[in-house]
N, C-alpha and C positions, 0 to 999 in steps of 0.2 A: 543555684548549685555552683559554687564556686571551681573557675579552671582551678589544676592541678598549680600552673603558674601564679595566679591571683591568690591562692592560698598561701604558696609559700612567699609571697613575698609582703601577705598582712601576716604571717609568723614571725615575718622579720620584723615588721614594723611595731609588733608585739613587742618583742625583744629591745628596740629601740627603745620605746617608752620606757620600759623597766630598766634599762641602763640609766637611761634620764633621770630617772626617781631616785636610783643608787646612786649616779653622781648629787645629785642634790642632795641627799641625807649625808654624805663623806662632806661637802660644802659645808652643813648645818654642823656639822660635830665641830668644825675646823672653826666655824665662828662661835660656835660653844667656850671651845680652851679660849678664845681672846677675848673672854668677856663683854661679846656681840652678841646680846639675846635675842634682838629683838630682827636683826639682820637671819641668825640661826631658825627664830619662827619663820620668817619671810620663807628661809628656801626648805626647813617643812612642809612648810604649804605646797608649795610649789611642787615637791616631791608627791606628795597626795594628789595633787592635781596628775600628776604622769601617771602614780599606779591607776586613775580613773581611766585614763586614756588609753592604756594597756589594757585594761578590764573593756573598754568597747569595743577593741578590735578583737578578745575572746570572745565576747556576746556572740559578735557579727561575724565570725570566721565560724562558731556554732551553728547560731542561726541560718546560715547558709549551707550548711552540713557540709561544713569543712571539718577538718580536724585539729587542733590547737596542739604546736607543736612547743615546747617549753625547752630551753637551753640555760648555760652554765652563762651568767653576768660576769665579766673581767671585772677583775677588782681597780674599785675609782682611786681617782687620787686623792693622798687624805692631807697633803701641805701646802700653804700659799705661803706669798709675801708680805700679801696684805687683803684686806677686804676687798679694793678695787681689781685684783688680780683675780679673787673668787667670783667676782660678779663681772669679768670680761668672760671667764671663761664659761659662767652660766650663759650669757650671752653667744658664745660659740657654739655653744649647747646646742641654743633655741634654731640658731641657725642652720645647724647641721638636722636635727628634728626638721624644719621646714623643707631642706633638698630632698631629705627620706622621704615628705609628703608628697612633695612636686612627684619625684619617681614614681611613685606606688601610684600618685594620680593619672602618669603618664601610661602606664600598665594598663591599668584599666580603661582608659578610654581604646588604647590600643587592641583591647580582648574584646571588649563593645560591652564590656559588662556595665549596664546604666544604672543598677540596683548601688554596685558600689561608688560609683565616680557621682552621687545624688547623697551617699552618706559621707563622703570622703568631704565634701565642702564646709561641713562644720571644722573640719580640721583644718584646711585651707584657709579658711578664716580666723581659726582661735591661734593659728601661729603667727597671725601680723600682730594680735595684740600680746601673745607672747615676748614675740620680738623687741615692740615697743617698749615694753612693762620694763623689763628688764636693760633695754638700752637708757631710759630714765636713769636707772637706780645708777647704771657703769655715769652718763655725765654728772650726774650728782657727784658720784666717789671723783671724779675726775676736778669738779670745781673748788671741792675740799681741800683737796691734796692732805696735808698733814694736820689740818687745824681738826685735835681733840673734839674741841666744843662742840662743831657743827657735824662731825663722826656721831657724837653722841645722840644729838638733836634727830640723824636719819636712823640712826639704828631705834632708837624710841618711837619714832613713827612706822619705821618696816614692822615692827613688831606688831603694830595696830592691826594687821591684815588677817582679815574672817575668809577663811573658806574652808576647803580641805587641807586636815594637814592630816600626813604621813602619822 
């Protein structure tokens, strides 16, 4: 059974994951408008992963006899100046999710909720991979600069991503 503090924090994290998915969908829509279908596909896959993460929280809260409490999501940003700006925001988004997971982990440690600690280990490890993946794209976009031919190749590569899709 979850304590009220942990239940509230888990519900907050569920919302963070859904907000992240919503932001990735808005980024994907921007890339579609900019004729970057590979970037759009990559970002839609990322949105799908975030929804999967949210559903993990939903299930965990339920399994631990907690009450899932959904809330309204804020309007995501819709306009960007470049693909680089999109992915820089995606990286900051992942860093914010990492901070949120770390804060939640600290809470469950303080609450001595050992099941939640063990369960959150997966998320802590996952966030390392998420930041690394988006960070590599940011680095590539910085190296590309204004070279449309190289952006075309990166877009093509990103479009080959397999996995969850919203």
